[in-house]
N, CA, C and O atoms as a printed pandas DataFrame, in Angstrom:
     atom_number atom_name residue_name chain_id  residue_number  x_coord  y_coord  z_coord
0              1         N          MET        A               1   80.988  130.229   98.695
1              2        CA          MET        A               1   79.956  130.649   97.774
2              3         C          MET        A               1   78.855  129.589   97.740
3              4         O          MET        A               1   79.119  128.419   97.464
4              5         N          LYS        A               2   77.644  130.000   98.017
5              6        CA          LYS        A               2   76.497  129.096   98.014
6              7         C          LYS        A               2   75.992  128.915   96.580
7              8         O          LYS        A               2   75.869  129.892   95.841
8              9         N          PRO        A               3   75.699  127.673   96.183
9             10        CA          PRO        A               3   75.201  127.463   94.812
10            11         C          PRO        A               3   73.762  127.940   94.665
11            12         O          PRO        A               3   73.036  128.046   95.653
12            13         N          LYS        A               4   73.356  128.221   93.457
13            14        CA          LYS        A               4   71.983  128.632   93.179
14            15         C          LYS        A               4   71.133  127.369   93.067
15            16         O          LYS        A               4   71.066  126.748   92.005
16            17         N          LEU        A               5   70.486  126.994   94.168
17            18        CA          LEU        A               5   69.733  125.749   94.229
18            19         C          LEU        A               5   68.437  125.819   93.432
19            20         O          LEU        A               5   67.867  124.782   93.090
20            21         N          ILE        A               6   67.965  127.020   93.134
21            22        CA          ILE        A               6   66.718  127.151   92.377
22            23         C          ILE        A               6   66.875  126.562   90.976
23            24         O          ILE        A               6   65.899  126.096   90.389
24            25         N          TYR        A               7   68.106  126.579   90.432
25            26        CA          TYR        A               7   68.335  126.019   89.097
26            27         C          TYR        A               7   68.068  124.522   89.054
27            28         O          TYR        A               7   67.648  123.989   88.027
28            29         N          ILE        A               8   68.312  123.850   90.168
29            30        CA          ILE        A               8   68.041  122.405   90.224
30            31         C          ILE        A               8   66.551  122.163   90.049
31            32         O          ILE        A               8   66.137  121.316   89.256
32            33         N          TYR        A               9   65.756  122.908   90.791
33            34        CA          TYR        A               9   64.300  122.717   90.729
34            35         C          TYR        A               9   63.730  123.181   89.387
35            36         O          TYR        A               9   62.843  122.536   88.828
36            37         N          LEU        A              10   64.240  124.291   88.879
37            38        CA          LEU        A              10   63.731  124.813   87.605
38            39         C          LEU        A              10   64.042  123.886   86.437
39            40         O          LEU        A              10   63.267  123.821   85.482
40            41         N          SER        A              11   65.149  123.176   86.496
41            42        CA          SER        A              11   65.488  122.275   85.395
42            43         C          SER        A              11   64.535  121.092   85.313
43            44         O          SER        A              11   64.481  120.419   84.284
44            45         N          GLY        A              12   63.787  120.827   86.370
45            46        CA          GLY        A              12   62.763  119.791   86.324
46            47         C          GLY        A              12   61.360  120.346   86.184
47            48         O          GLY        A              12   60.502  119.731   85.551
48            49         N          LEU        A              13   61.122  121.524   86.781
49            50        CA          LEU        A              13   59.769  122.090   86.773
50            51         C          LEU        A              13   59.408  122.781   85.461
51            52         O          LEU        A              13   58.261  122.693   85.024
52            53         N          ILE        A              14   60.348  123.457   84.830
53            54        CA          ILE        A              14   60.040  124.159   83.574
54            55         C          ILE        A              14   59.580  123.191   82.488
55            56         O          ILE        A              14   58.561  123.452   81.849
56            57         N          PRO        A              15   60.295  122.075   82.249
57            58        CA          PRO        A              15   59.789  121.144   81.238
58            59         C          PRO        A              15   58.419  120.560   81.600
59            60         O          PRO        A              15   57.584  120.333   80.725
60            61         N          MET        A              16   58.197  120.323   82.886
61            62        CA          MET        A              16   56.934  119.748   83.325
62            63         C          MET        A              16   55.772  120.720   83.105
63            64         O          MET        A              16   54.737  120.331   82.565
64            65         N          ILE        A              17   55.934  121.952   83.510
65            66        CA          ILE        A              17   54.850  122.936   83.427
66            67         C          ILE        A              17   54.543  123.298   81.977
67            68         O          ILE        A              17   53.377  123.351   81.588
68            69         N          VAL        A              18   55.572  123.547   81.179
69            70        CA          VAL        A              18   55.344  123.921   79.785
70            71         C          VAL        A              18   54.763  122.745   79.004
71            72         O          VAL        A              18   53.859  122.933   78.190
72            73         N          GLY        A              19   55.268  121.545   79.241
73            74        CA          GLY        A              19   54.745  120.363   78.559
74            75         C          GLY        A              19   53.279  120.109   78.883
75            76         O          GLY        A              19   52.483  119.807   77.993
76            77         N          LEU        A              20   52.925  120.234   80.161
77            78        CA          LEU        A              20   51.515  120.072   80.545
78            79         C          LEU        A              20   50.648  121.171   79.946
79            80         O          LEU        A              20   49.510  120.913   79.555
80            81         N          SER        A              21   51.165  122.384   79.868
81            82        CA          SER        A              21   50.396  123.486   79.276
82            83         C          SER        A              21   50.122  123.229   77.801
83            84         O          SER        A              21   49.006  123.458   77.334
84            85         N          ILE        A              22   51.111  122.761   77.067
85            86        CA          ILE        A              22   50.911  122.444   75.652
86            87         C          ILE        A              22   49.866  121.348   75.505
87            88         O          ILE        A              22   48.993  121.426   74.640
88            89         N          PHE        A              23   49.956  120.325   76.352
89            90        CA          PHE        A              23   48.995  119.223   76.277
90            91         C          PHE        A              23   47.573  119.700   76.592
91            92         O          PHE        A              23   46.635  119.345   75.879
92            93         N          PHE        A              24   47.404  120.497   77.646
93            94        CA          PHE        A              24   46.060  120.943   78.013
94            95         C          PHE        A              24   45.456  121.867   76.955
95            96         O          PHE        A              24   44.253  121.810   76.704
96            97         N          ILE        A              25   46.266  122.707   76.341
97            98        CA          ILE        A              25   45.748  123.554   75.254
98            99         C          ILE        A              25   45.279  122.681   74.099
99           100         O          ILE        A              25   44.210  122.915   73.535
100          101         N          TYR        A              26   46.073  121.679   73.747
101          102        CA          TYR        A              26   45.695  120.756   72.669
102          103         C          TYR        A              26   44.416  120.002   73.025
103          104         O          TYR        A              26   43.509  119.873   72.203
104          105         N          TRP        A              27   44.358  119.514   74.244
105          106        CA          TRP        A              27   43.208  118.716   74.685
106          107         C          TRP        A              27   41.926  119.546   74.707
107          108         O          TRP        A              27   40.894  119.089   74.217
108          109         N          ILE        A              28   41.974  120.742   75.260
109          110        CA          ILE        A              28   40.792  121.606   75.333
110          111         C          ILE        A              28   40.341  122.005   73.933
111          112         O          ILE        A              28   39.143  122.014   73.649
112          113         N          ALA        A              29   41.284  122.334   73.058
113          114        CA          ALA        A              29   40.917  122.718   71.687
114          115         C          ALA        A              29   40.265  121.555   70.955
115          116         O          ALA        A              29   39.313  121.753   70.199
116          117         N          LYS        A              30   40.756  120.369   71.166
117          118        CA          LYS        A              30   40.249  119.197   70.444
118          119         C          LYS        A              30   38.902  118.743   70.999
119          120         O          LYS        A              30   37.984  118.466   70.227
120          121         N          VAL        A              31   38.770  118.662   72.296
121          122        CA          VAL        A              31   37.567  118.096   72.912
122          123         C          VAL        A              31   36.459  119.136   73.054
123          124         O          VAL        A              31   35.308  118.855   72.721
124          125         N          CYS        A              32   36.779  120.305   73.532
125          126        CA          CYS        A              32   35.732  121.291   73.817
126          127         C          CYS        A              32   35.319  122.089   72.583
127          128         O          CYS        A              32   34.134  122.354   72.383
128          129         N          PHE        A              33   36.278  122.468   71.768
129          130        CA          PHE        A              33   35.969  123.341   70.645
130          131         C          PHE        A              33   35.995  122.621   69.303
131          132         O          PHE        A              33   35.742  123.238   68.268
132          133         N          VAL        A              34   36.294  121.335   69.306
133          134        CA          VAL        A              34   36.395  120.515   68.103
134          135         C          VAL        A              34   37.250  121.235   67.058
135          136         O          VAL        A              34   36.861  121.384   65.900
136          137         N          TYR        A              35   38.382  121.659   67.491
137          138        CA          TYR        A              35   39.316  122.363   66.615
138          139         C          TYR        A              35   40.636  121.615   66.675
139          140         O          TYR        A              35   41.169  121.388   67.761
140          141         N          ASN        A              36   41.161  121.235   65.541
141          142        CA          ASN        A              36   42.369  120.429   65.490
142          143         C          ASN        A              36   43.597  121.328   65.372
143          144         O          ASN        A              36   43.810  121.964   64.340
144          145         N          LEU        A              37   44.382  121.377   66.404
145          146        CA          LEU        A              37   45.605  122.172   66.406
146          147         C          LEU        A              37   46.795  121.235   66.201
147          148         O          LEU        A              37   47.520  120.910   67.141
148          149         N          GLU        A              38   46.978  120.813   64.957
149          150        CA          GLU        A              38   48.024  119.830   64.667
150          151         C          GLU        A              38   49.423  120.376   64.915
151          152         O          GLU        A              38   50.340  119.622   65.242
152          153         N          TYR        A              39   49.586  121.685   64.761
153          154        CA          TYR        A              39   50.910  122.253   64.981
154          155         C          TYR        A              39   51.328  122.143   66.442
155          156         O          TYR        A              39   52.521  122.185   66.743
156          157         N          LEU        A              40   50.361  122.003   67.364
157          158        CA          LEU        A              40   50.725  121.829   68.768
158          159         C          LEU        A              40   51.420  120.498   69.013
159          160         O          LEU        A              40   52.240  120.378   69.923
160          161         N          GLN        A              41   51.090  119.496   68.197
161          162        CA          GLN        A              41   51.806  118.227   68.330
162          163         C          GLN        A              41   53.275  118.417   67.976
163          164         O          GLN        A              41   54.149  117.869   68.648
164          165         N          MET        A              42   53.554  119.177   66.940
165          166        CA          MET        A              42   54.944  119.441   66.565
166          167         C          MET        A              42   55.635  120.301   67.626
167          168         O          MET        A              42   56.797  120.064   67.956
168          169         N          ILE        A              43   54.929  121.289   68.155
169          170        CA          ILE        A              43   55.501  122.105   69.225
170          171         C          ILE        A              43   55.799  121.235   70.440
171          172         O          ILE        A              43   56.834  121.399   71.086
172          173         N          GLY        A              44   54.890  120.308   70.754
173          174        CA          GLY        A              44   55.114  119.393   71.872
174          175         C          GLY        A              44   56.327  118.512   71.654
175          176         O          GLY        A              44   57.090  118.258   72.587
176          177         N          PHE        A              45   56.511  118.044   70.425
177          178        CA          PHE        A              45   57.680  117.214   70.118
178          179         C          PHE        A              45   58.969  118.021   70.260
179          180         O          PHE        A              45   59.942  117.547   70.846
180          181         N          ILE        A              46   58.971  119.232   69.728
181          182        CA          ILE        A              46   60.154  120.082   69.842
182          183         C          ILE        A              46   60.423  120.429   71.303
183          184         O          ILE        A              46   61.574  120.478   71.735
184          185         N          TRP        A              47   59.347  120.672   72.063
185          186        CA          TRP        A              47   59.528  120.973   73.487
186          187         C          TRP        A              47   60.100  119.766   74.231
187          188         O          TRP        A              47   60.865  119.934   75.180
188          189         N          THR        A              48   59.739  118.556   73.812
189          190        CA          THR        A              48   60.309  117.358   74.434
190          191         C          THR        A              48   61.819  117.328   74.237
191          192         O          THR        A              48   62.556  116.961   75.152
192          193         N          LEU        A              49   62.282  117.708   73.059
193          194        CA          LEU        A              49   63.725  117.751   72.819
194          195         C          LEU        A              49   64.400  118.812   73.687
195          196         O          LEU        A              49   65.469  118.570   74.247
196          197         N          PHE        A              50   63.773  119.994   73.801
197          198        CA          PHE        A              50   64.319  121.028   74.681
198          199         C          PHE        A              50   64.296  120.576   76.137
199          200         O          PHE        A              50   65.202  120.897   76.906
200          201         N          SER        A              51   63.263  119.834   76.513
201          202        CA          SER        A              51   63.170  119.346   77.887
202          203         C          SER        A              51   64.312  118.393   78.209
203          204         O          SER        A              51   64.854  118.412   79.314
204          205         N          LEU        A              52   64.672  117.566   77.244
205          206        CA          LEU        A              52   65.815  116.682   77.461
206          207         C          LEU        A              52   67.080  117.494   77.727
207          208         O          LEU        A              52   67.906  117.115   78.558
208          209         N          LEU        A              53   67.223  118.604   77.022
209          210        CA          LEU        A              53   68.374  119.470   77.239
210          211         C          LEU        A              53   68.332  120.090   78.642
211          212         O          LEU        A              53   69.347  120.125   79.337
212          213         N          PHE        A              54   67.148  120.580   79.056
213          214        CA          PHE        A              54   66.998  121.141   80.401
214          215         C          PHE        A              54   67.386  120.118   81.470
215          216         O          PHE        A              54   68.144  120.426   82.389
216          217         N          VAL        A              55   66.864  118.914   81.340
217          218        CA          VAL        A              55   67.114  117.882   82.340
218          219         C          VAL        A              55   68.589  117.471   82.330
219          220         O          VAL        A              55   69.178  117.248   83.388
220          221         N          PHE        A              56   69.177  117.373   81.159
221          222        CA          PHE        A              56   70.591  117.029   81.064
222          223         C          PHE        A              56   71.454  118.077   81.763
223          224         O          PHE        A              56   72.378  117.739   82.503
224          225         N          ILE        A              57   71.146  119.346   81.523
225          226        CA          ILE        A              57   71.874  120.424   82.198
226          227         C          ILE        A              57   71.652  120.356   83.707
227          228         O          ILE        A              57   72.570  120.605   84.488
228          229         N          GLY        A              58   70.422  120.014   84.113
229          230        CA          GLY        A              58   70.132  119.856   85.539
230          231         C          GLY        A              58   70.937  118.738   86.168
231          232         O          GLY        A              58   71.434  118.888   87.284
232          233         N          PHE        A              59   71.076  117.618   85.472
233          234        CA          PHE        A              59   71.887  116.507   85.986
234          235         C          PHE        A              59   73.355  116.918   86.111
235          236         O          PHE        A              59   74.020  116.566   87.085
236          237         N          ILE        A              60   73.849  117.653   85.135
237          238        CA          ILE        A              60   75.235  118.128   85.210
238          239         C          ILE        A              60   75.404  119.074   86.396
239          240         O          ILE        A              60   76.407  119.008   87.107
240          241         N          TYR        A              61   74.433  119.946   86.607
241          242        CA          TYR        A              61   74.513  120.892   87.729
242          243         C          TYR        A              61   74.450  120.161   89.066
243          244         O          TYR        A              61   75.159  120.521   90.005
244          245         N          ILE        A              62   73.610  119.143   89.153
245          246        CA          ILE        A              62   73.553  118.341   90.382
246          247         C          ILE        A              62   74.907  117.672   90.629
247          248         O          ILE        A              62   75.411  117.667   91.752
248          249         N          GLY        A              63   75.488  117.110   89.568
249          250        CA          GLY        A              63   76.802  116.497   89.720
250          251         C          GLY        A              63   77.862  117.493   90.173
251          252         O          GLY        A              63   78.726  117.167   90.987
252          253         N          TYR        A              64   77.788  118.708   89.640
253          254        CA          TYR        A              64   78.730  119.756   90.034
254          255         C          TYR        A              64   78.557  120.116   91.506
255          256         O          TYR        A              64   79.543  120.258   92.229
256          257         N          ILE        A              65   77.321  120.262   91.954
257          258        CA          ILE        A              65   77.071  120.635   93.349
258          259         C          ILE        A              65   77.533  119.531   94.289
259          260         O          ILE        A              65   78.144  119.803   95.322
260          261         N          ILE        A              66   77.241  118.287   93.928
261          262        CA          ILE        A              66   77.675  117.184   94.787
262          263         C          ILE        A              66   79.203  117.113   94.835
263          264         O          ILE        A              66   79.775  116.872   95.898
264          265         N          TYR        A              67   79.864  117.320   93.705
265          266        CA          TYR        A              67   81.324  117.274   93.665
266          267         C          TYR        A              67   81.945  118.446   94.435
267          268         O          TYR        A              67   82.893  118.266   95.199
268          269         N          LYS        A              68   81.399  119.640   94.221
269          270        CA          LYS        A              68   82.005  120.847   94.797
270          271         C          LYS        A              68   81.712  120.995   96.296
271          272         O          LYS        A              68   82.592  121.371   97.070
272          273         N          PHE        A              69   80.480  120.700   96.695
273          274        CA          PHE        A              69   80.068  120.968   98.074
274          275         C          PHE        A              69   79.885  119.692   98.895
275          276         O          PHE        A              69   79.373  119.733  100.013
276          277         N          LYS        A              70   80.297  118.589   98.346
277          278        CA          LYS        A              70   80.214  117.267   98.977
278          279         C          LYS        A              70   78.778  116.954   99.388
279          280         O          LYS        A              70   77.908  116.885   98.520
280          281         N          LYS        A              71   78.500  116.763  100.659
281          282        CA          LYS        A              71   77.164  116.309  101.070
282          283         C          LYS        A              71   76.335  117.402  101.744
283          284         O          LYS        A              71   75.334  117.102  102.394
284          285         N          VAL        A              72   76.731  118.635  101.600
285          286        CA          VAL        A              72   76.016  119.725  102.265
286          287         C          VAL        A              72   74.625  119.921  101.666
287          288         O          VAL        A              72   73.660  120.128  102.401
288          289         N          TYR        A              73   74.513  119.859  100.346
289          290        CA          TYR        A              73   73.243  120.125   99.666
290          291         C          TYR        A              73   72.646  118.858   99.047
291          292         O          TYR        A              73   71.934  118.930   98.045
292          293         N          ILE        A              74   72.934  117.715   99.637
293          294        CA          ILE        A              74   72.484  116.452   99.050
294          295         C          ILE        A              74   70.959  116.344   99.046
295          296         O          ILE        A              74   70.391  115.750   98.130
296          297         N          LYS        A              75   70.287  116.908  100.051
297          298        CA          LYS        A              75   68.827  116.836  100.113
298          299         C          LYS        A              75   68.196  117.624   98.968
299          300         O          LYS        A              75   67.243  117.155   98.347
300          301         N          HIS        A              76   68.711  118.798   98.688
301          302        CA          HIS        A              76   68.201  119.598   97.570
302          303         C          HIS        A              76   68.455  118.896   96.245
303          304         O          HIS        A              76   67.599  118.896   95.360
304          305         N          CYS        A              77   69.624  118.304   96.112
305          306        CA          CYS        A              77   69.945  117.579   94.879
306          307         C          CYS        A              77   69.027  116.378   94.691
307          308         O          CYS        A              77   68.611  116.078   93.572
308          309         N          LEU        A              78   68.713  115.694   95.783
309          310        CA          LEU        A              78   67.814  114.543   95.695
310          311         C          LEU        A              78   66.406  114.976   95.285
311          312         O          LEU        A              78   65.780  114.329   94.446
312          313         N          TYR        A              79   65.904  116.068   95.874
313          314        CA          TYR        A              79   64.579  116.583   95.493
314          315         C          TYR        A              79   64.548  116.997   94.018
315          316         O          TYR        A              79   63.597  116.687   93.300
316          317         N          GLY        A              80   65.581  117.690   93.579
317          318        CA          GLY        A              80   65.647  118.091   92.174
318          319         C          GLY        A              80   65.719  116.893   91.251
319          320         O          GLY        A              80   65.104  116.889   90.185
320          321         N          PHE        A              81   66.471  115.869   91.654
321          322        CA          PHE        A              81   66.582  114.647   90.861
322          323         C          PHE        A              81   65.226  113.953   90.735
323          324         O          PHE        A              81   64.866  113.468   89.663
324          325         N          ILE        A              82   64.481  113.911   91.837
325          326        CA          ILE        A              82   63.144  113.295   91.810
326          327         C          ILE        A              82   62.204  114.078   90.906
327          328         O          ILE        A              82   61.430  113.485   90.154
328          329         N          ILE        A              83   62.264  115.403   90.972
329          330        CA          ILE        A              83   61.416  116.228   90.103
330          331         C          ILE        A              83   61.760  115.974   88.637
331          332         O          ILE        A              83   60.867  115.880   87.794
332          333         N          MET        A              84   63.051  115.864   88.334
333          334        CA          MET        A              84   63.448  115.594   86.947
334          335         C          MET        A              84   62.982  114.219   86.498
335          336         O          MET        A              84   62.567  114.050   85.351
336          337         N          LEU        A              85   63.045  113.238   87.384
337          338        CA          LEU        A              85   62.609  111.890   87.019
338          339         C          LEU        A              85   61.085  111.788   86.885
339          340         O          LEU        A              85   60.588  110.905   86.185
340          341         N          LEU        A              86   60.351  112.670   87.539
341          342        CA          LEU        A              86   58.886  112.667   87.399
342          343         C          LEU        A              86   58.447  113.044   85.989
343          344         O          LEU        A              86   57.317  112.753   85.597
344          345         N          ASN        A              87   59.314  113.680   85.233
345          346        CA          ASN        A              87   58.980  114.034   83.852
346          347         C          ASN        A              87   58.835  112.808   82.960
347          348         O          ASN        A              87   58.107  112.859   81.968
348          349         N          ILE        A              88   59.504  111.715   83.286
349          350        CA          ILE        A              88   59.460  110.521   82.440
350          351         C          ILE        A              88   58.062  109.909   82.409
351          352         O          ILE        A              88   57.526  109.711   81.318
352          353         N          PRO        A              89   57.434  109.595   83.566
353          354        CA          PRO        A              89   56.065  109.058   83.476
354          355         C          PRO        A              89   55.059  110.094   82.979
355          356         O          PRO        A              89   54.038  109.739   82.390
356          357         N          LEU        A              90   55.345  111.365   83.214
357          358        CA          LEU        A              90   54.452  112.407   82.731
358          359         C          LEU        A              90   54.435  112.452   81.207
359          360         O          LEU        A              90   53.364  112.564   80.610
360          361         N          VAL        A              91   55.592  112.367   80.573
361          362        CA          VAL        A              91   55.664  112.341   79.109
362          363         C          VAL        A              91   54.983  111.095   78.569
363          364         O          VAL        A              91   54.283  111.160   77.559
364          365         N          SER        A              92   55.178  109.977   79.223
365          366        CA          SER        A              92   54.529  108.732   78.802
366          367         C          SER        A              92   53.011  108.846   78.873
367          368         O          SER        A              92   52.312  108.402   77.961
368          369         N          MET        A              93   52.494  109.440   79.954
369          370        CA          MET        A              93   51.059  109.624   80.097
370          371         C          MET        A              93   50.509  110.571   79.030
371          372         O          MET        A              93   49.444  110.321   78.464
372          373         N          ILE        A              94   51.231  111.653   78.755
373          374        CA          ILE        A              94   50.780  112.614   77.750
374          375         C          ILE        A              94   50.735  111.970   76.371
375          376         O          ILE        A              94   49.775  112.173   75.627
376          377         N          ILE        A              95   51.755  111.198   76.022
377          378        CA          ILE        A              95   51.765  110.538   74.717
378          379         C          ILE        A              95   50.608  109.562   74.587
379          380         O          ILE        A              95   49.971  109.501   73.536
380          381         N          SER        A              96   50.323  108.796   75.638
381          382        CA          SER        A              96   49.196  107.853   75.558
382          383         C          SER        A              96   47.863  108.583   75.478
383          384         O          SER        A              96   46.962  108.134   74.769
384          385         N          LYS        A              97   47.717  109.696   76.186
385          386        CA          LYS        A              97   46.465  110.475   76.123
386          387         C          LYS        A              97   46.273  111.110   74.750
387          388         O          LYS        A              97   45.154  111.135   74.237
388          389         N          VAL        A              98   47.335  111.620   74.149
389          390        CA          VAL        A              98   47.228  112.207   72.809
390          391         C          VAL        A              98   46.830  111.138   71.804
391          392         O          VAL        A              98   45.997  111.389   70.933
392          393         N          ASN        A              99   47.414  109.947   71.913
393          394        CA          ASN        A              99   47.032  108.857   71.015
394          395         C          ASN        A              99   45.572  108.467   71.205
395          396         O          ASN        A              99   44.877  108.171   70.233
396          397         N          LYS        A             100   45.106  108.466   72.445
397          398        CA          LYS        A             100   43.712  108.132   72.722
398          399         C          LYS        A             100   42.771  109.217   72.191
399          400         O          LYS        A             100   41.723  108.908   71.624
400          401         N          ILE        A             101   43.142  110.479   72.372
401          402        CA          ILE        A             101   42.322  111.584   71.883
402          403         C          ILE        A             101   42.229  111.555   70.360
403          404         O          ILE        A             101   41.169  111.830   69.799
404          405         N          ASP        A             102   43.329  111.224   69.691
405          406        CA          ASP        A             102   43.330  111.200   68.229
406          407         C          ASP        A             102   42.475  110.070   67.656
407          408         O          ASP        A             102   42.067  110.143   66.497
408          409         N          LYS        A             103   42.199  109.040   68.434
409          410        CA          LYS        A             103   41.380  107.929   67.942
410          411         C          LYS        A             103   39.888  108.255   67.956
411          412         O          LYS        A             103   39.108  107.644   67.226
412          413         N          TYR        A             104   39.496  109.217   68.785
413          414        CA          TYR        A             104   38.086  109.586   68.867
414          415         C          TYR        A             104   37.713  110.518   67.724
415          416         O          TYR        A             104   38.561  111.208   67.156
416          417         N          VAL        A             105   36.425  110.522   67.402
417          418        CA          VAL        A             105   35.903  111.429   66.382
418          419         C          VAL        A             105   35.032  112.453   67.102
419          420         O          VAL        A             105   34.121  112.098   67.850
420          421         N          TYR        A             106   35.322  113.705   66.865
421          422        CA          TYR        A             106   34.550  114.788   67.471
422          423         C          TYR        A             106   33.772  115.489   66.370
423          424         O          TYR        A             106   34.323  115.835   65.326
424          425         N          VAL        A             107   32.481  115.693   66.617
425          426        CA          VAL        A             107   31.613  116.307   65.627
426          427         C          VAL        A             107   31.019  117.566   66.232
427          428         O          VAL        A             107   30.557  117.573   67.373
428          429         N          LYS        A             108   31.042  118.621   65.449
429          430        CA          LYS        A             108   30.433  119.878   65.859
430          431         C          LYS        A             108   29.199  120.085   65.002
431          432         O          LYS        A             108   29.290  120.101   63.775
432          433         N          LEU        A             109   28.055  120.244   65.632
433          434        CA          LEU        A             109   26.800  120.403   64.908
434          435         C          LEU        A             109   26.361  121.859   64.939
435          436         O          LEU        A             109   26.430  122.528   65.970
436          437         N          TYR        A             110   25.910  122.330   63.787
437          438        CA          TYR        A             110   25.378  123.682   63.666
438          439         C          TYR        A             110   23.915  123.580   63.272
439          440         O          TYR        A             110   23.556  122.797   62.392
440          441         N          ASN        A             111   23.084  124.360   63.911
441          442        CA          ASN        A             111   21.676  124.429   63.557
442          443         C          ASN        A             111   21.478  125.684   62.714
443          444         O          ASN        A             111   21.455  126.797   63.238
444          445         N          LYS        A             112   21.336  125.495   61.408
445          446        CA          LYS        A             112   21.195  126.633   60.498
446          447         C          LYS        A             112   19.733  126.848   60.097
447          448         O          LYS        A             112   19.442  127.611   59.176
448          449         N          THR        A             113   18.843  126.189   60.778
449          450        CA          THR        A             113   17.421  126.399   60.502
450          451         C          THR        A             113   16.885  127.413   61.494
451          452         O          THR        A             113   17.515  127.699   62.512
452          453         N          SER        A             114   15.734  127.944   61.193
453          454        CA          SER        A             114   15.119  128.902   62.102
454          455         C          SER        A             114   14.201  128.215   63.104
455          456         O          SER        A             114   13.557  128.883   63.914
456          457         N          ILE        A             115   14.136  126.897   63.059
457          458        CA          ILE        A             115   13.257  126.147   63.963
458          459         C          ILE        A             115   14.060  125.734   65.198
459          460         O          ILE        A             115   15.122  125.122   65.092
460          461         N          ASP        A             116   13.532  126.078   66.356
461          462        CA          ASP        A             116   14.141  125.647   67.619
462          463         C          ASP        A             116   13.269  124.572   68.220
463          464         O          ASP        A             116   12.045  124.704   68.235
464          465         N          ASN        A             117   13.860  123.534   68.704
465          466        CA          ASN        A             117   13.104  122.449   69.349
466          467         C          ASN        A             117   13.170  122.559   70.826
467          468         O          ASN        A             117   12.592  121.733   71.533
């Protein structure tokens, strides 16, 4: 029976893609539309906890594949392991960018006069 190798990749890619999507939505709303979506920070924090669960399950699955199939699928396991480890610097970068974005002040100006310059 061949193992489902897609689960290895998905356990690293799903947290990465969803986490980046949450960050980009927050960033675009804050910088482009000057709209503060504070609840996205909480969603991002909760997603980080779910991501830890995804990665933990991925590590267990990699261990199972290595134990069960010995060295047949070691290359796939190594690629999946690298993808899972790439989430660590990505989370660090996102946290530093959110802190930097929160330090800036964004002002939205409305022209309510009938005079155009």
